[in-house]
C-alpha positions as a LaTeX table, in Angstrom:
\begin{tabular}{lrrr}
\hline
Residue & $x$ (\AA) & $y$ (\AA) & $z$ (\AA) \\
\hline
Unk1 & 47.17 & $-37.57$ & $-15.03$ \\
Unk2 & 44.42 & $-37.19$ & $-12.47$ \\
Unk3 & 41.63 & $-34.82$ & $-13.44$ \\
Unk4 & 39.86 & $-32.55$ & $-10.98$ \\
Unk5 & 36.12 & $-32.51$ & $-10.42$ \\
Unk6 & 34.03 & $-31.18$ & $-13.29$ \\
Unk7 & 33.37 & $-27.46$ & $-13.20$ \\
Unk8 & 29.69 & $-26.71$ & $-12.67$ \\
Unk9 & 28.16 & $-24.71$ & $-15.47$ \\
Unk10 & 26.10 & $-21.66$ & $-14.55$ \\
Unk11 & 22.39 & $-22.10$ & $-15.23$ \\
Unk12 & 21.24 & $-20.96$ & $-18.64$ \\
Unk13 & 19.65 & $-17.51$ & $-18.52$ \\
Unk14 & 18.60 & $-16.30$ & $-21.98$ \\
Unk15 & 18.56 & $-12.50$ & $-22.25$ \\
Unk16 & 14.88 & $-12.27$ & $-23.37$ \\
Unk17 & 13.79 & $-13.91$ & $-20.08$ \\
Unk18 & 15.90 & $-11.90$ & $-17.65$ \\
Unk19 & 13.84 & $-9.80$ & $-15.27$ \\
Unk20 & 10.61 & $-11.28$ & $-16.62$ \\
Unk21 & 7.70 & $-13.49$ & $-15.64$ \\
Unk22 & 6.83 & $-16.08$ & $-18.28$ \\
Unk23 & 4.94 & $-19.24$ & $-19.15$ \\
Unk24 & 7.25 & $-22.23$ & $-18.81$ \\
Unk25 & 5.69 & $-24.39$ & $-21.52$ \\
Unk26 & 5.82 & $-21.48$ & $-23.98$ \\
Unk27 & 9.55 & $-20.84$ & $-23.59$ \\
Unk28 & 10.28 & $-24.57$ & $-23.85$ \\
Unk29 & 8.19 & $-24.75$ & $-27.00$ \\
Unk30 & 10.05 & $-21.74$ & $-28.41$ \\
Unk31 & 13.42 & $-23.38$ & $-27.65$ \\
Unk32 & 14.60 & $-20.74$ & $-25.18$ \\
Unk33 & 14.92 & $-23.29$ & $-22.38$ \\
Unk34 & 14.74 & $-27.03$ & $-21.91$ \\
Unk35 & 12.56 & $-28.51$ & $-19.18$ \\
Unk36 & 15.72 & $-29.35$ & $-17.21$ \\
Unk37 & 16.99 & $-25.78$ & $-17.52$ \\
Unk38 & 13.60 & $-24.49$ & $-16.33$ \\
Unk39 & 14.19 & $-26.32$ & $-13.04$ \\
Unk40 & 17.53 & $-24.55$ & $-12.44$ \\
Unk41 & 18.24 & $-21.85$ & $-9.85$ \\
Unk42 & 17.96 & $-19.17$ & $-12.53$ \\
Unk43 & 14.17 & $-19.35$ & $-12.31$ \\
Unk44 & 11.54 & $-19.27$ & $-9.59$ \\
Unk45 & 8.23 & $-21.09$ & $-9.95$ \\
Unk46 & 5.33 & $-18.85$ & $-8.92$ \\
Unk47 & 2.35 & $-20.92$ & $-10.04$ \\
Unk48 & 1.78 & $-23.99$ & $-12.22$ \\
Unk49 & 3.67 & $-23.31$ & $-15.47$ \\
Unk50 & 4.37 & $-19.70$ & $-14.43$ \\
Unk51 & 7.96 & $-18.73$ & $-13.64$ \\
Unk52 & 9.94 & $-15.62$ & $-12.77$ \\
Unk53 & 13.56 & $-14.70$ & $-13.27$ \\
Unk54 & 15.38 & $-15.37$ & $-9.98$ \\
Unk55 & 16.80 & $-11.84$ & $-10.06$ \\
Unk56 & 13.36 & $-10.23$ & $-10.22$ \\
Unk57 & 11.87 & $-8.86$ & $-7.00$ \\
Unk58 & 8.56 & $-10.69$ & $-6.73$ \\
Unk59 & 6.18 & $-8.16$ & $-5.22$ \\
Unk60 & 2.46 & $-8.65$ & $-4.81$ \\
Unk61 & 1.93 & $-6.57$ & $-7.95$ \\
Unk62 & 4.25 & $-8.89$ & $-9.91$ \\
Unk63 & 2.25 & $-11.89$ & $-8.70$ \\
Unk64 & $-0.98$ & $-10.18$ & $-9.68$ \\
Unk65 & 0.38 & $-9.55$ & $-13.17$ \\
Unk66 & 1.54 & $-13.17$ & $-13.42$ \\
Unk67 & $-1.93$ & $-14.43$ & $-12.56$ \\
Unk68 & $-3.90$ & $-12.08$ & $-14.82$ \\
Unk69 & $-1.53$ & $-12.35$ & $-17.79$ \\
Unk70 & $-0.45$ & $-15.98$ & $-17.69$ \\
Unk71 & $-2.26$ & $-18.19$ & $-15.19$ \\
Unk72 & $-5.80$ & $-16.89$ & $-15.71$ \\
Unk73 & $-5.78$ & $-14.61$ & $-18.76$ \\
Unk74 & $-8.79$ & $-12.33$ & $-18.67$ \\
Unk75 & $-9.30$ & $-12.54$ & $-14.90$ \\
Unk76 & $-9.86$ & $-9.15$ & $-13.30$ \\
Unk77 & $-7.46$ & $-8.16$ & $-10.53$ \\
Unk78 & $-9.56$ & $-7.03$ & $-7.59$ \\
Unk79 & $-9.37$ & $-6.18$ & $-3.89$ \\
Unk80 & $-5.87$ & $-5.85$ & $-2.51$ \\
Unk81 & $-4.34$ & $-7.06$ & $-5.77$ \\
Unk82 & $-6.08$ & $-4.28$ & $-7.68$ \\
Unk83 & $-4.79$ & $-1.82$ & $-5.09$ \\
Unk84 & $-1.25$ & $-3.11$ & $-5.63$ \\
Unk85 & $-1.58$ & $-2.60$ & $-9.39$ \\
Unk86 & $-2.82$ & 0.94 & $-8.77$ \\
Unk87 & 0.38 & 1.59 & $-6.85$ \\
Unk88 & $-0.93$ & 1.08 & $-3.32$ \\
Unk89 & 1.21 & $-1.20$ & $-1.17$ \\
Unk90 & $-1.71$ & $-3.25$ & 0.13 \\
Unk91 & $-0.36$ & $-6.73$ & $-0.33$ \\
Unk92 & 2.64 & $-8.61$ & 1.00 \\
Unk93 & 4.38 & $-10.70$ & $-1.69$ \\
Unk94 & 3.13 & $-13.94$ & $-0.15$ \\
Unk95 & $-0.51$ & $-12.82$ & 0.17 \\
Unk96 & $-3.05$ & $-14.54$ & $-2.05$ \\
Unk97 & $-3.65$ & $-12.76$ & $-5.34$ \\
Unk98 & $-7.30$ & $-11.70$ & $-5.56$ \\
Unk99 & $-9.09$ & $-11.93$ & $-8.91$ \\
Unk100 & $-12.65$ & $-11.98$ & $-10.16$ \\
Unk101 & $-13.84$ & $-14.24$ & $-12.98$ \\
Unk102 & $-17.26$ & $-14.87$ & $-14.55$ \\
Unk103 & $-19.55$ & $-17.16$ & $-12.59$ \\
Unk104 & $-19.28$ & $-19.91$ & $-15.19$ \\
Unk105 & $-15.46$ & $-20.01$ & $-15.06$ \\
Unk106 & $-14.23$ & $-23.14$ & $-13.23$ \\
Unk107 & $-10.53$ & $-22.39$ & $-13.51$ \\
Unk108 & $-8.37$ & $-20.78$ & $-10.88$ \\
Unk109 & $-8.38$ & $-23.20$ & $-7.95$ \\
Unk110 & $-4.65$ & $-22.78$ & $-7.35$ \\
Unk111 & $-2.84$ & $-22.26$ & $-4.04$ \\
Unk112 & $-1.96$ & $-18.60$ & $-3.68$ \\
Unk113 & $-4.90$ & $-17.34$ & $-5.74$ \\
Unk114 & $-8.24$ & $-16.27$ & $-4.27$ \\
Unk115 & $-10.93$ & $-16.38$ & $-6.95$ \\
Unk116 & $-14.30$ & $-14.65$ & $-6.71$ \\
Unk117 & $-16.82$ & $-15.92$ & $-9.25$ \\
Unk118 & $-19.33$ & $-13.20$ & $-10.06$ \\
Unk119 & $-20.31$ & $-10.79$ & $-12.77$ \\
Unk120 & $-18.69$ & $-7.36$ & $-12.58$ \\
Unk121 & $-20.47$ & $-4.38$ & $-14.20$ \\
Unk122 & $-18.52$ & $-3.13$ & $-17.22$ \\
Unk123 & $-18.21$ & 0.30 & $-15.60$ \\
Unk124 & $-16.31$ & $-1.26$ & $-12.69$ \\
Unk125 & $-13.54$ & $-2.73$ & $-14.87$ \\
Unk126 & $-10.70$ & $-0.99$ & $-16.67$ \\
Unk127 & $-7.11$ & $-1.86$ & $-17.59$ \\
Unk128 & $-3.75$ & $-0.92$ & $-16.16$ \\
Unk129 & $-0.31$ & $-2.30$ & $-16.97$ \\
Unk130 & $-1.97$ & $-4.31$ & $-19.74$ \\
Unk131 & $-4.36$ & $-6.36$ & $-17.57$ \\
Unk132 & $-8.01$ & $-6.06$ & $-16.48$ \\
Unk133 & $-8.44$ & $-4.51$ & $-13.04$ \\
Unk134 & $-11.27$ & $-3.03$ & $-11.03$ \\
Unk135 & $-11.47$ & 0.75 & $-11.31$ \\
Unk136 & $-9.96$ & 2.82 & $-8.50$ \\
Unk137 & $-13.46$ & 3.64 & $-7.23$ \\
Unk138 & $-14.60$ & 0.00 & $-7.26$ \\
Unk139 & $-11.29$ & $-1.02$ & $-5.66$ \\
Unk140 & $-11.81$ & 1.55 & $-2.90$ \\
Unk141 & $-15.33$ & 0.29 & $-2.23$ \\
Unk142 & $-14.25$ & $-3.37$ & $-2.21$ \\
Unk143 & $-11.44$ & $-2.65$ & 0.26 \\
Unk144 & $-13.73$ & $-0.61$ & 2.47 \\
Unk145 & $-16.21$ & $-3.50$ & 2.57 \\
Unk146 & $-13.71$ & $-6.27$ & 3.25 \\
Unk147 & $-10.87$ & $-4.96$ & 5.40 \\
Unk148 & $-10.86$ & $-4.46$ & 9.18 \\
Unk149 & $-12.00$ & $-0.92$ & 10.09 \\
Unk150 & $-8.60$ & 0.72 & 10.57 \\
Unk151 & $-7.02$ & $-1.09$ & 7.61 \\
Unk152 & $-9.96$ & 0.00 & 5.44 \\
Unk153 & $-9.38$ & 3.67 & 6.26 \\
Unk154 & $-5.64$ & 3.26 & 5.66 \\
Unk155 & $-6.35$ & 1.78 & 2.22 \\
Unk156 & $-8.82$ & 4.52 & 1.31 \\
Unk157 & $-6.42$ & 7.27 & 2.36 \\
Unk158 & $-3.69$ & 5.68 & 0.25 \\
Unk159 & $-5.93$ & 5.48 & $-2.83$ \\
Unk160 & $-7.13$ & 9.05 & $-2.32$ \\
Unk161 & $-3.53$ & 10.22 & $-2.04$ \\
Unk162 & $-2.80$ & 8.96 & $-5.56$ \\
Unk163 & $-5.44$ & 11.27 & $-7.04$ \\
Unk164 & $-7.01$ & 8.34 & $-8.90$ \\
Unk165 & $-10.27$ & 8.72 & $-7.00$ \\
Unk166 & $-12.01$ & 11.54 & $-5.13$ \\
Unk167 & $-13.29$ & 11.43 & $-1.57$ \\
Unk168 & $-16.72$ & 12.71 & $-2.61$ \\
Unk169 & $-17.05$ & 9.87 & $-5.12$ \\
Unk170 & $-15.98$ & 7.26 & $-2.56$ \\
Unk171 & $-18.50$ & 8.55 & $-0.04$ \\
Unk172 & $-21.27$ & 8.66 & $-2.66$ \\
Unk173 & $-20.52$ & 5.10 & $-3.77$ \\
Unk174 & $-20.43$ & 3.89 & $-0.16$ \\
Unk175 & $-23.74$ & 5.63 & 0.60 \\
Unk176 & $-25.36$ & 3.88 & $-2.37$ \\
Unk177 & $-23.84$ & 0.47 & $-1.62$ \\
Unk178 & $-26.06$ & $-2.39$ & $-0.54$ \\
Unk179 & $-25.37$ & $-5.92$ & 0.61 \\
Unk180 & $-22.61$ & $-7.39$ & 2.68 \\
Unk181 & $-20.15$ & $-4.91$ & 4.15 \\
Unk182 & $-22.05$ & $-1.80$ & 3.10 \\
Unk183 & $-22.14$ & $-0.34$ & 6.63 \\
Unk184 & $-18.45$ & $-0.98$ & 7.04 \\
Unk185 & $-17.80$ & 0.76 & 3.72 \\
Unk186 & $-19.80$ & 3.83 & 4.76 \\
Unk187 & $-17.96$ & 4.03 & 8.08 \\
Unk188 & $-14.54$ & 3.77 & 6.42 \\
Unk189 & $-15.45$ & 6.40 & 3.81 \\
Unk190 & $-16.66$ & 8.77 & 6.54 \\
Unk191 & $-13.38$ & 8.40 & 8.45 \\
Unk192 & $-11.05$ & 8.75 & 5.44 \\
Unk193 & $-9.70$ & 12.17 & 4.48 \\
Unk194 & $-6.90$ & 11.48 & 1.99 \\
Unk195 & $-4.51$ & 13.89 & 3.74 \\
Unk196 & $-2.10$ & 11.40 & 5.31 \\
Unk197 & 1.21 & 10.94 & 3.53 \\
Unk198 & 1.75 & 7.40 & 4.81 \\
Unk199 & $-0.29$ & 4.52 & 6.23 \\
Unk200 & 1.15 & 5.15 & 9.68 \\
Unk201 & $-0.03$ & 8.76 & 9.58 \\
Unk202 & $-3.55$ & 7.50 & 8.98 \\
Unk203 & $-3.23$ & 5.13 & 11.94 \\
Unk204 & $-1.97$ & 7.98 & 14.10 \\
Unk205 & $-4.86$ & 10.22 & 13.01 \\
Unk206 & $-7.43$ & 7.56 & 13.85 \\
Unk207 & $-5.82$ & 7.06 & 17.25 \\
Unk208 & $-5.94$ & 10.78 & 17.99 \\
Unk209 & $-9.53$ & 11.10 & 16.82 \\
Unk210 & $-10.63$ & 8.19 & 19.01 \\
Unk211 & $-8.95$ & 9.67 & 22.09 \\
Unk212 & $-10.27$ & 12.25 & 24.59 \\
Unk213 & $-7.76$ & 14.79 & 23.21 \\
Unk214 & $-9.02$ & 17.84 & 21.31 \\
Unk215 & $-9.12$ & 17.15 & 17.57 \\
Unk216 & $-5.91$ & 18.32 & 15.88 \\
Unk217 & $-5.65$ & 19.89 & 12.42 \\
Unk218 & $-4.12$ & 17.58 & 9.83 \\
Unk219 & $-1.38$ & 18.78 & 7.48 \\
Unk220 & $-1.32$ & 22.20 & 9.11 \\
Unk221 & 0.85 & 24.98 & 7.67 \\
Unk222 & 2.86 & 26.80 & 10.34 \\
Unk223 & 3.82 & 30.43 & 9.73 \\
Unk224 & 5.93 & 32.77 & 11.81 \\
Unk225 & 4.85 & 36.12 & 13.31 \\
Unk226 & 5.48 & 37.84 & 9.97 \\
Unk227 & 3.37 & 35.29 & 8.09 \\
Unk228 & 6.30 & 33.53 & 6.46 \\
Unk229 & 6.13 & 29.79 & 5.82 \\
Unk230 & 7.86 & 27.72 & 8.47 \\
Unk231 & 6.76 & 24.12 & 7.87 \\
Unk232 & 3.79 & 21.89 & 7.25 \\
Unk233 & 3.21 & 19.48 & 10.13 \\
Unk234 & 1.28 & 16.21 & 10.26 \\
Unk235 & $-1.01$ & 17.25 & 13.14 \\
Unk236 & $-1.28$ & 20.50 & 15.04 \\
Unk237 & $-3.00$ & 22.29 & 17.89 \\
Unk238 & $-2.26$ & 25.86 & 16.72 \\
Unk239 & $-3.55$ & 27.47 & 19.91 \\
Unk240 & $-1.02$ & 25.49 & 21.93 \\
Unk241 & 1.65 & 25.71 & 19.23 \\
Unk242 & 2.09 & 21.95 & 19.46 \\
Unk243 & 2.75 & 19.66 & 16.53 \\
Unk244 & 2.74 & 15.88 & 16.35 \\
Unk245 & 4.86 & 14.33 & 13.61 \\
Unk246 & 5.10 & 10.70 & 12.54 \\
Unk247 & 8.75 & 9.83 & 12.05 \\
Unk248 & 9.28 & 6.92 & 9.68 \\
Unk249 & 12.58 & 5.10 & 9.26 \\
Unk250 & 13.47 & 7.24 & 6.23 \\
Unk251 & 13.87 & 10.31 & 8.48 \\
Unk252 & 17.03 & 8.77 & 9.91 \\
Unk253 & 18.69 & 8.40 & 6.52 \\
Unk254 & 21.78 & 10.62 & 6.18 \\
Unk255 & 20.37 & 12.72 & 3.33 \\
Unk256 & 17.35 & 13.65 & 5.45 \\
Unk257 & 18.97 & 14.40 & 8.82 \\
Unk258 & 20.27 & 17.88 & 7.99 \\
Unk259 & 16.99 & 18.93 & 6.38 \\
Unk260 & 14.92 & 17.60 & 9.30 \\
Unk261 & 17.07 & 19.38 & 11.88 \\
Unk262 & 16.81 & 22.67 & 10.00 \\
Unk263 & 13.03 & 22.26 & 9.85 \\
Unk264 & 12.83 & 21.52 & 13.59 \\
Unk265 & 14.96 & 24.58 & 14.32 \\
Unk266 & 12.55 & 26.75 & 12.31 \\
Unk267 & 9.57 & 25.37 & 14.24 \\
Unk268 & 11.32 & 25.92 & 17.58 \\
Unk269 & 12.24 & 29.49 & 16.60 \\
Unk270 & 8.58 & 30.11 & 15.78 \\
Unk271 & 7.63 & 29.02 & 19.30 \\
Unk272 & 6.36 & 25.53 & 18.44 \\
Unk273 & 6.99 & 22.25 & 20.28 \\
Unk274 & 7.04 & 18.94 & 18.39 \\
Unk275 & 6.15 & 15.46 & 19.65 \\
Unk276 & 7.67 & 12.81 & 17.41 \\
Unk277 & 5.88 & 9.47 & 17.00 \\
Unk278 & 7.43 & 6.22 & 15.76 \\
Unk279 & 6.02 & 2.83 & 14.86 \\
Unk280 & 6.99 & 1.59 & 18.31 \\
Unk281 & 4.91 & 4.38 & 19.86 \\
Unk282 & 1.85 & 3.31 & 17.89 \\
Unk283 & 2.16 & $-0.12$ & 19.48 \\
Unk284 & 1.82 & 1.55 & 22.91 \\
Unk285 & $-1.14$ & 3.87 & 22.30 \\
Unk286 & $-1.98$ & 4.59 & 25.96 \\
Unk287 & 1.55 & 5.77 & 26.71 \\
Unk288 & 1.65 & 7.82 & 23.51 \\
Unk289 & $-1.62$ & 9.61 & 24.28 \\
Unk290 & $-0.43$ & 10.36 & 27.82 \\
Unk291 & 2.75 & 11.92 & 26.40 \\
Unk292 & 0.80 & 14.07 & 23.93 \\
Unk293 & $-1.68$ & 15.14 & 26.63 \\
Unk294 & 1.21 & 16.19 & 28.86 \\
Unk295 & 2.79 & 18.16 & 26.01 \\
Unk296 & $-0.53$ & 19.91 & 25.35 \\
Unk297 & $-0.89$ & 20.83 & 29.02 \\
Unk298 & 2.68 & 22.12 & 29.19 \\
Unk299 & 2.24 & 24.21 & 26.04 \\
Unk300 & $-0.94$ & 25.84 & 27.32 \\
Unk301 & 0.56 & 26.67 & 30.68 \\
Unk302 & 3.76 & 28.11 & 29.23 \\
\hline
\end{tabular}
């Protein structure tokens, strides 16, 4: 009797390793996997001897945890990687993980890991999610020093929005900073306000502030003629009853459409006009500013 082809066995996936990042040599030594099984499709190699479950979403924060827990135990997550661990989406999954180690440490020259060898003051280091990380204030200052001007303000606004650090403290630290990037840090701290609810709102605010348009009020509360709450808008020129709102992709989700339309109807009933801004608009700043200027002129002449 002729036999059919052998049935392929699914790769071994022990329950204790599912959804986890782990050290390959350790699990082999413990008998959870063989070296051959470690090379199967059930696992994804992140760094030398560091693996992740294939079903785990490998974010930048996950990579940062893998480096500080397994690849370079004791290394301090810093820069964008520290921001990711503090809950700020400042790193794409494929971006290099940024860590700081003592000057004498020679380890860490691994593709995908950017190592800074220097001494960090004890007051600048804390722990989160079980690993060493620069404090929110030190993280804010490092980002403000290193990132391009607009990206630096975006990062500061995002950190401020978490409540982990205060704007007054960031500005004081930036004012006292010396050395490379200190002027950039002071400029970013001066331009941050912590009011934006998304990175794109910060970018829109910076665009408006750099334009010839009158400065709008951020996160303005609109009330009707009787003083009742109508809505809070991203940016407003109350005298012209004009609002500018950044509209992210989530606004188009079914559960948000009805609520957004009801909100717009309340603003319209209160005599307000709204200019909606999308990511595509931010890529055409001159056209966007012309549209807002025209809406301002129309509102004032109405």
